[in-house]
Structure formats: structure tokens, C-alpha cells
PAKOLGU-429410 format. One record per residue (C-alpha): residue number from 1; residue in three letters; chain; y negated, x, z negated. Coordinates in steps of 0.5 Angstrom, whole numbers. Each point is the difference from the previous one (the first is absolute). Layout:
R   roro   gumi   sevex      py      px      pz
R    NUM    ALA       A       Y       X       Z
...
END
This chain:
R   roro   gumi   sevex      py      px      pz
R      1    MET       A    -182     152    -319
R      2    THR       A       1       7       1
R      3    ASP       A      -5       6      -2
R      4    ASP       A      -3       5       6
R      5    SER       A       5       5      -2
R      6    GLU       A       5      -5       2
R      7    ARG       A      -3      -1       7
R      8    PRO       A       2       3       6
R      9    THR       A      -5       4       4
R     10    ASP       A      -1       0       7
R     11    SER       A       3       7       0
R     12    ALA       A       6      -1      -4
R     13    PRO       A       6       0       3
R     14    ARG       A       3      -8       0
R     15    PRO       A       7       0      -1
R     16    THR       A       4      -2       6
R     17    LEU       A       5      -6       0
R     18    SER       A       7       0       4
R     19    ILE       A       0      -5       5
R     20    LEU       A       6      -2      -4
R     21    GLU       A      -4      -2      -5
R     22    ARG       A      -6      -3       3
R     23    ARG       A       5      -4       3
R     24    ARG       A       2      -2      -7
R     25    ILE       A      -6      -2      -3
R     26    GLU       A      -2      -3       7
R     27    ALA       A       6      -5      -1
R     28    GLU       A      -1      -2      -8
R     29    PHE       A      -7      -2       3
R     30    ALA       A       3      -3       6
R     31    ARG       A       6      -4      -3
R     32    GLU       A      -5      -3      -5
R     33    VAL       A      -6      -2       7
R     34    PHE       A       7      -2       3
R     35    ASP       A       1      -5      -5
R     36    SER       A      -6      -3       0
R     37    MET       A       0      -1       7
R     38    VAL       A       7      -3       1
R     39    ALA       A      -4      -5      -6
R     40    HIS       A      -4      -2       4
R     41    ALA       A       2       1       7
R     42    GLY       A       7       0       0
R     43    GLU       A       5       6       2
R     44    GLU       A      -1       0       8
R     45    ALA       A      -8       1      -1
R     46    ALA       A       0       5      -6
R     47    ARG       A       5       4       4
R     48    THR       A      -4       0       6
R     49    MET       A      -7       2      -4
R     50    LEU       A       4       5      -4
R     51    ARG       A       2       3       7
R     52    ASP       A      -8       0       4
R     53    ALA       A      -3       3      -6
R     54    VAL       A       6       5       0
R     55    THR       A      -1       2       7
R     56    ARG       A      -6       0       0
R     57    MET       A      -1       5      -6
R     58    ALA       A       6       4       4
R     59    GLU       A      -4       1       6
R     60    ARG       A      -6       2      -4
R     61    ALA       A       4       5      -3
R     62    GLY       A       3       3       7
R     63    ALA       A      -6       1       1
R     64    ALA       A      -3       3      -5
R     65    MET       A       6       6       0
R     66    ALA       A      -2       1       8
R     67    ALA       A      -7       1      -2
R     68    GLU       A       3       6      -5
R     69    ASP       A       5       3       6
R     70    ARG       A      -6      -1       5
R     71    ALA       A      -4       4      -4
R     72    GLN       A       6       5      -2
R     73    GLY       A       1       1       8
R     74    SER       A       4      -7       4
R     75    VAL       A       4      -5      -1
R     76    THR       A       8      -1       3
R     77    LEU       A       5      -2      -3
R     78    GLU       A       2       7      -2
R     79    THR       A      -6       0      -4
R     80    PHE       A       2      -8      -2
R     81    ALA       A       7       4      -3
R     82    ASP       A      -3       5      -3
R     83    ARG       A      -3      -5      -4
R     84    LEU       A       7      -4      -3
R     85    LYS       A       1       5      -6
R     86    LEU       A      -7      -5      -3
R     87    TRP       A       6      -6       0
R     88    GLN       A       5       4      -2
R     89    GLN       A      -4       2      -6
R     90    ASP       A       4      -1      -6
R     91    ASP       A       7       1       4
R     92    ALA       A      -3      -8       2
R     93    LEU       A       4       1       7
R     94    ARG       A       6       4       2
R     95    LEU       A      -1       1       8
R     96    GLU       A       5       2       6
R     97    VAL       A      -4       3       5
R     98    LEU       A       3      -1       7
R     99    GLU       A      -6       2       4
R    100    ARG       A      -7       2       0
R    101    GLY       A      -5       2       5
R    102    PRO       A      -7      -1       2
R    103    ASP       A       2      -7       3
R    104    GLN       A       6      -2      -3
R    105    LEU       A       2       0      -8
R    106    ASP       A       7      -3      -2
R    107    PHE       A       2       0      -7
R    108    ASN       A       5      -4      -4
R    109    VAL       A      -2      -2      -7
R    110    VAL       A       6       1      -4
R    111    ARG       A      -2      -2      -7
R    112    CYS       A      -7      -5      -2
R    113    ARG       A      -2       1      -6
R    114    TYR       A      -6      -5       1
R    115    ALA       A       7      -5       2
R    116    GLU       A       3       2      -8
R    117    LEU       A      -7       0      -2
R    118    TYR       A      -1      -8       2
R    119    GLU       A       6      -2      -2
R    120    ALA       A      -1       3      -7
R    121    LEU       A      -7      -4      -1
R    122    GLY       A       3      -6       3
R    123    VAL       A      -4       0       6
R    124    ARG       A       6       1       5
R    125    SER       A      -2      -6       5
R    126    ILE       A      -7       3       1
R    127    GLY       A       2       7       1
R    128    ASP       A       0       0       7
R    129    ILE       A      -7      -3       0
R    130    LEU       A      -3       6      -4
R    131    SER       A       4       6       2
R    132    CYS       A       4      -1       7
R    133    ASN       A      -5      -4       3
R    134    ARG       A      -6       5      -1
R    135    ASP       A       4       5       5
R    136    GLY       A      -1      -4       6
R    137    GLN       A      -9      -1      -1
R    138    PHE       A       0       7      -3
R    139    ILE       A       2       4       5
R    140    CYS       A      -4      -4       5
R    141    GLY       A      -6       2      -4
R    142    TYR       A       2       7       0
R    143    ASP       A       0      -1       8
R    144    SER       A       0      -6       4
R    145    ARG       A       4       3       5
R    146    MET       A       7       1      -5
R    147    THR       A       4      -5      -1
R    148    LEU       A       6      -2      -5
R    149    THR       A       6      -3       1
R    150    ARG       A       5      -1      -5
R    151    SER       A       6      -5       0
R    152    GLN       A       2       0      -7
R    153    THR       A      -2       3      -7
R    154    ILE       A       4       1      -7
R    155    MET       A      -6      -6      -3
R    156    ALA       A       4      -5       4
R    157    GLY       A       7       3      -1
R    158    ALA       A       1       5       4
R    159    SER       A       4       7       0
R    160    HIS       A      -6       4       2
R    161    CYS       A      -8      -2       3
R    162    ASP       A       0       2       8
R    163    PHE       A      -6       3       1
R    164    ARG       A      -2       2       8
R    165    TYR       A      -7       1       2
R    166    ARG       A      -2       2       6
R    167    ARG       A      -8       2       3
R    168    THR       A      -2      -3       6
R    169    SER       A      -5       5       4
R    170    GLY       A      -6      -4       2
R    171    ALA       A      -6       0      -4
R    172    ALA       A      -1      -3      -7
R    173    THR       A      -4      -6       0
R    174    ALA       A      -2      -4      -6
R    175    THR       A       2      -6       4
R    176    GLU       A       7       1       1
R    177    PRO       A       4      -6      -3
R    178    ALA       A       4       2      -6
R    179    ALA       A       8       2       1
R    180    GLU       A       4      -5      -4
R    181    ASP       A       4       1      -5
R    182    PRO       A       6      -3       0
R    183    THR       A       2       0      -7
R    184    GLU       A      -6      -4      -2
R    185    ASP       A       4      -5      -1
R    186    GLY       A       6       3      -4
R    187    GLY       A       0       7       0
END
């Protein structure tokens, strides 16, 4: 038990973890949960359950980020591109930006420390679910008019990840179907 002097107050700044550090913590927990699910339900069911939980979390996180961005101005692929630095913190991702505009954002990830982290933790077999799988649902939560197309990932053994975001015109609706992430089974 800690004394009151060690407890953070509501006005005290809370330490912010980088996304890479959060993924490390999540992966260590997910490894144990996944192993238990495999023992009880089999690997395919365990992967499905983990994928479902992670994509729900990703969509909610995308919606929360969009709410922050709306409070500051607007939600576009340009505002989203400005947020990429969050995923790059701690040199977690190295990007080559190819195109950037309000309706298009194309870049390649040429180094992914998330993949390196999962390899080091012995969870590369579920690394696609823990990280790559989030991207498509995250952008749907951010703005349902936005989609991600990706044909390859470093996690699946490619030389780079090819992110291609598009924003279609038209009103965003909460009922639009979520974009499929082509890497959900191998990225």
C-alpha cells in the first residue's frame, strides 16, 4: 500500500507512454491470454477472439482521436497524417511519405520496431493481430469515409508495409461497414 504522497492527484500530469511501450505491455498480457484461449478453444478460435477484441479497441481509439481533432478543427487525412508522429515515437516506425493531401495519404513503413518487439517477446505469430490488424478499424473509427488498403507488411515478411489511405466524399455515418484489413490473417 502506498501513502497519499505517492498517489497522483487529478491535477498532476500523468506520464504518457509511447504507443510502442503500450504495445509491449499489451503483448505481454495478450500472450498469456492467447495461450489460455488456445488451450480452451483452439488456435483458430483464439485468433478470432483476439482479433475481434483488438479491432473493437482500435475503432474506439480512432473515434476518440477524431473527437480530439474535431475539437481542434477538423478530421481529414491531413490531420491524421499529423498524428503519425505518435506511432513514430521512440523511432518505432520509419516512414517514406509518397502522397499527402486531404483525400489521400500514401506512405511506406520501411522499419517497424513493433514487428521487432513482437519477435523479441516471442509473439510474432500474433503480432499481426496486435498491431497490423488495428489499422483498418482505427481509420474507420477516425472517419467512416476513410479506408486503408495495404497489400503487404513487414510483420508478414515483406520489405516494407504499403499504407494507402483514401477519403471518399459524402457524409460519414456510424452504420457504414468497416473496411477490411487485408493483413488481418498475415500482416
